C-alpha positions as CSV (number, residue, x, y, z in Angstrom):
1,T,50.3,63.7,103.3
2,N,46.3,64.0,103.2
3,T,46.2,67.5,103.2
4,R,47.3,70.9,101.1
5,I,47.1,75.1,102.6
6,V,47.1,77.3,100.1
7,Q,46.6,80.8,100.2
8,E,46.6,83.5,97.4
9,N,44.8,87.3,98.2
10,G,43.2,86.3,101.4
11,V,41.4,83.2,100.3
12,T,42.6,79.9,101.5
13,I,42.2,77.0,100.1
14,V,42.7,73.4,100.8
15,Y,43.5,70.2,98.4
16,F,42.1,67.0,100.6
17,R,42.8,63.5,99.5
18,K,40.4,61.8,102.7
19,P,37.6,63.7,104.8
20,I,38.8,65.6,106.8
21,D,37.4,67.5,110.4
22,S,38.5,71.4,109.9
23,G,37.0,71.8,113.5
24,D,34.1,74.2,113.0
25,S,30.7,73.4,113.8
26,W,29.1,75.0,110.3
27,D,30.9,73.3,108.0
28,R,28.9,70.9,106.2
29,A,30.3,67.1,104.5
30,L,30.6,67.4,100.2
31,Q,27.1,65.2,98.8
32,T,29.6,64.0,96.0
33,P,28.2,62.1,93.7
34,S,26.6,65.2,92.0
35,G,30.2,66.5,91.6
36,R,28.8,70.1,92.7
37,V,29.7,72.1,94.7
38,R,27.8,75.6,95.9
39,V,31.2,78.2,97.0
40,A,30.1,81.1,98.8
41,F,32.9,84.3,98.3
42,A,33.1,87.5,99.8
43,F,35.5,90.5,99.1
44,Q,38.5,91.1,101.3
45,P,39.6,95.1,101.9
46,Q,41.9,95.6,99.3
47,G,45.7,94.6,100.2
48,K,44.5,92.3,102.6
49,T,45.9,89.4,102.8
50,T,44.8,87.5,105.8
51,L,42.3,84.9,105.9
52,D,38.7,86.8,106.8
53,Y,36.8,83.2,107.4
54,H,33.3,84.8,108.7
55,G,33.1,87.9,106.0
56,A,29.6,89.6,104.9
57,M,29.0,87.0,102.2
58,R,28.8,88.5,98.8
59,G,26.7,85.8,97.0
60,F,27.8,82.1,96.1
61,T,28.2,80.1,92.9
62,D,28.3,76.4,91.6
63,V,31.3,74.8,90.8
64,Q,31.6,71.5,89.0
65,L,34.3,69.4,90.7
66,F,33.9,66.6,88.5
67,E,31.7,64.9,86.9
68,P,28.8,63.7,88.1
69,R,27.8,59.6,89.2
70,C,25.2,57.2,90.2
71,P,26.2,53.5,91.5
72,N,23.1,50.6,89.6
73,G,19.7,51.5,91.1
74,T,19.8,54.9,91.7
75,Y,19.5,58.3,89.3
76,L,20.4,62.1,90.2
77,N,18.3,64.0,92.1
78,T,18.6,67.6,90.9
79,I,16.8,69.2,93.7
80,K,18.6,68.0,96.6
81,M,21.7,66.7,94.3
82,D,21.8,63.9,95.4
83,C,21.1,60.3,94.4
84,M,18.4,58.3,95.2
85,P,16.7,55.4,94.3
86,C,14.9,54.4,91.2
87,P,11.3,54.0,92.3
88,A,9.3,50.7,91.9
89,G,8.5,49.5,88.3
90,S,11.3,51.0,86.7
91,Y,15.6,50.5,86.1
92,R,18.8,52.0,85.9
93,T,22.5,50.7,85.0
94,E,25.4,53.5,86.3
95,D,25.9,53.5,81.8
96,M,22.1,55.1,81.4
97,S,21.1,58.4,81.5
98,L,22.0,60.0,85.3
99,S,18.9,62.1,85.8
100,F,15.7,59.5,85.7
101,C,14.9,55.8,85.8
102,P,13.2,54.4,82.6
103,R,10.4,52.2,83.5
104,C,10.2,48.9,82.8
105,P,8.9,47.7,79.6
106,V,5.8,46.0,78.2
107,G,7.2,42.0,79.2
108,S,8.2,42.7,82.2
109,F,8.3,43.4,86.2
110,Q,10.1,45.2,88.7
111,P,8.4,45.5,92.6
112,N,10.8,46.6,94.7
113,V,12.3,49.9,94.8
114,G,16.6,50.6,93.8
115,S,16.9,48.2,91.0
116,S,19.5,47.6,88.2
117,E,17.4,45.1,86.0
118,C,13.7,44.1,85.0
119,S,12.5,40.8,85.6
120,I,10.7,38.6,82.5
121,C,7.3,37.8,82.5
122,N,8.2,34.9,80.5
123,A,11.0,33.6,82.8
124,G,7.8,33.1,85.4
125,S,5.8,29.5,85.7
126,I,3.5,30.8,82.7
127,V,5.1,31.1,79.4
128,G,3.8,33.1,77.1
129,T,2.8,35.7,79.1
130,T,3.2,39.5,78.7
131,T,2.2,43.2,80.0
132,L,0.3,45.3,78.9
133,F,2.0,49.0,80.1
134,L,5.1,49.8,80.8
135,G,6.2,49.8,84.9
136,A,4.4,46.8,85.7
137,L,5.2,46.4,89.4
138,R,4.3,42.6,90.2
139,P,3.8,39.2,88.3
140,T,0.3,39.5,88.9
141,D,0.5,42.5,86.0
142,C,1.7,39.4,83.7
143,I,-1.4,38.0,81.9
144,C,-1.9,36.3,78.7
145,P,-1.8,39.4,75.4
146,E,-5.2,39.5,73.2
147,G,-5.8,36.3,70.7
148,T,-4.3,33.7,73.9
149,S,-5.8,32.3,76.5
150,L,-4.4,30.0,80.0
151,S,-4.9,26.7,79.1
152,R,-2.9,23.2,78.9
153,K,-2.5,20.4,76.7
154,S,-2.9,17.6,80.1
155,I,-3.7,18.0,83.7
156,E,0.0,17.3,84.2
157,D,1.1,19.9,82.0
158,P,2.0,23.3,83.3
159,L,-0.7,25.9,81.8
160,Q,0.9,28.2,78.9
161,C,-0.7,30.6,76.8
162,H,-2.7,29.1,73.5
163,K,-3.6,30.6,71.0
164,C,-7.6,31.5,70.2
165,G,-9.2,28.5,68.3
166,E,-11.3,29.1,65.5
167,G,-15.1,30.3,66.4
168,L,-13.8,31.2,70.6
169,Y,-12.7,34.6,71.2
170,C,-9.6,35.6,73.4
171,P,-10.0,39.1,74.4
172,G,-6.3,38.4,76.3
173,G,-5.8,38.1,80.3
174,M,-6.4,34.7,82.5
175,G,-9.3,33.6,82.2
176,Q,-11.1,30.7,79.7
177,P,-11.6,32.0,75.9
178,M,-15.3,32.7,75.7
179,Q,-17.8,32.6,72.4
180,E,-17.1,34.3,69.2
181,V,-20.5,36.1,67.3
182,G,-21.7,33.6,65.1
183,Y,-20.6,30.8,67.2
184,F,-22.8,28.9,69.8
185,V,-19.6,27.6,72.2
186,K,-20.6,24.5,74.8
187,V,-17.8,24.3,77.1
188,V,-17.2,19.9,78.1
189,Q,-14.3,20.2,80.0
190,D,-12.3,23.7,82.4
191,D,-9.4,21.7,82.2
192,P,-7.5,21.4,80.5
193,F,-10.3,23.2,78.3
194,E,-12.5,21.8,76.1
195,A,-15.4,22.4,74.1
196,E,-18.1,21.2,71.1
197,I,-18.3,24.8,68.9
198,W,-21.7,25.8,66.4
199,E,-21.8,27.2,63.9
200,C,-24.7,29.9,64.1
201,P,-27.8,29.4,61.8
202,F,-28.4,32.6,62.4
203,R,-25.1,34.3,63.0
204,R,-26.0,37.2,64.9
205,A,-28.3,35.2,67.4
206,C,-25.2,33.8,68.8
207,L,-23.8,37.0,70.4
208,R,-20.0,37.0,72.1
209,G,-19.4,36.8,75.7
210,L,-19.6,33.6,77.9
211,P,-20.1,30.3,76.0
212,G,-23.5,29.7,75.1
213,L,-24.9,33.5,75.5
214,C,-27.7,34.0,72.5
215,A,-30.1,37.7,72.1
216,P,-32.3,38.5,74.4
217,G,-35.1,36.3,73.1
218,A,-33.4,33.5,72.2
219,S,-32.1,30.3,73.6
220,G,-31.3,26.7,72.9
221,L,-28.4,24.8,70.8
222,M,-27.1,27.0,68.7
223,C,-29.8,30.1,69.7
224,A,-32.4,28.2,66.6
225,K,-35.1,28.8,69.2
226,C,-37.2,32.2,69.9
227,D,-38.8,32.2,73.9
228,E,-42.3,33.7,72.5
229,E,-44.1,31.4,71.1
230,G,-45.5,32.8,67.1
231,E,-42.1,33.5,67.2
232,H,-39.0,33.7,64.7
233,W,-35.6,35.1,63.9
234,D,-36.1,38.2,61.9
235,T,-32.5,38.1,59.4
236,K,-33.6,41.3,58.4
237,Q,-34.4,43.1,62.7
238,K,-31.3,40.7,63.5
239,A,-33.6,39.6,66.4
240,C,-37.0,37.4,67.6
241,S,-40.1,38.4,65.9
242,P,-43.9,37.6,65.8
243,C,-44.6,35.5,62.5
244,S,-47.0,36.7,60.0
245,G,-50.2,34.7,58.9
246,A,-49.0,31.4,61.2
247,T,-50.8,29.7,64.0
248,G,-49.8,27.5,67.0
249,P,-49.2,23.8,65.1
250,W,-47.8,25.4,61.4
251,L,-45.0,27.7,64.1
252,L,-44.0,24.3,65.8
253,V,-44.0,23.0,62.1
254,L,-42.1,25.2,60.4
255,A,-39.4,25.4,63.6
256,T,-38.8,22.0,63.2
257,V,-38.1,22.6,59.7
258,V,-35.9,24.8,59.8
259,F,-33.9,23.7,62.6
260,G,-33.5,19.8,60.9
261,L,-32.1,21.7,57.9
262,A,-29.4,24.1,60.4
263,M,-28.0,20.9,62.0
264,I,-27.6,19.6,58.0
265,V,-25.8,22.1,56.7
266,L,-23.8,23.4,59.9
267,Y,-20.7,21.8,61.2
268,K,-19.0,21.0,64.3
269,I,-15.8,21.6,65.6
270,S,-14.1,20.1,68.8
271,M,-11.7,22.4,70.3
272,V,-9.1,19.7,71.6
273,W,-6.1,22.0,72.7
274,G,-4.0,19.2,72.3
275,D,-2.8,20.5,69.0
276,D,-2.1,24.2,69.6
277,E,1.7,25.2,70.5
278,A,2.4,27.6,72.8
279,M,2.8,31.3,72.6
280,S,6.0,32.4,73.6
281,D,8.1,35.3,72.9
C-alpha cells in the first residue's frame, strides 16, 4: 500500500510513498525542495491515547526530512523555502551552492532567467570581445577590451578586435582607434580602418582624442601652426604664446623654417590593419 499509520501516545504518524488526500481542507502540500517541514505539536492529557487532531497548539518545530535540492537554473529561497529561478545575468547547476546563483563571469552574459550556464562573448560573430563587469545581461555588453579596437583586414573579412598600433589610443569599446598624445592622426579610410600617423614636433600640441585634435590655439598638420599671428608654440608653457622681439615678416619666415625642419626629422607611419592579428581568448 501507499500509506502506513502508526499511533503512539496520542500521536498519529502517517507514512506515505505517494501524494495522498487527507480529506482535511486545512491541510497543505509539503514544499519538498527544501527538505524541511514545519510541525505543530500539542500536549495530550496524561494517559489519553486517542488522537486529539485539533487540540490547542503549544508550539512548532522545523524537521529536516531530507537533504534540500533544487534543479539546474534555480536556487533555494531561504525565506520562502522554495526553489526560485536564477535572475538574468546569473546561473546555477545542481552541484553548486544551493542558496544563491553566481553572476556570470567577465567575458560572458545571460539575458534569461532560470539558466544553468552563461553565453561566452567570443562565441558570437566578433572575436576578441569581453565584458567589463560581472553579471552581464546582453550580447551588446561584449566589447573590445582596452588596448584594442574594432576593425578588419579587408571588407570581406569579419569585424574583430585588433591590437592598437603606434600613435593610436584604444580605450576599449566598439569604436575606431583614437589619436594618442604626441601624435597626429589623419584617417584615410574608415572600413577597413587605415590612417596616416605623424609624430608631432611639439608633443603637447597634439592631444589624445579624435584624429587631428590639437591643443587650443594650435592647428594644421601635426598641430605645428598657431592660429593667431605673432604667436609661436612655447614648449615651457605648452601653449601658443606671443613672440618676443619679432614682427610680421620675421614671424612668417620663422614659422616656415621651424615647420621645414620638423618635416625633415619627423617620420610618417602608415597604419594598415592587415598585418594585425586578431585577439582571442
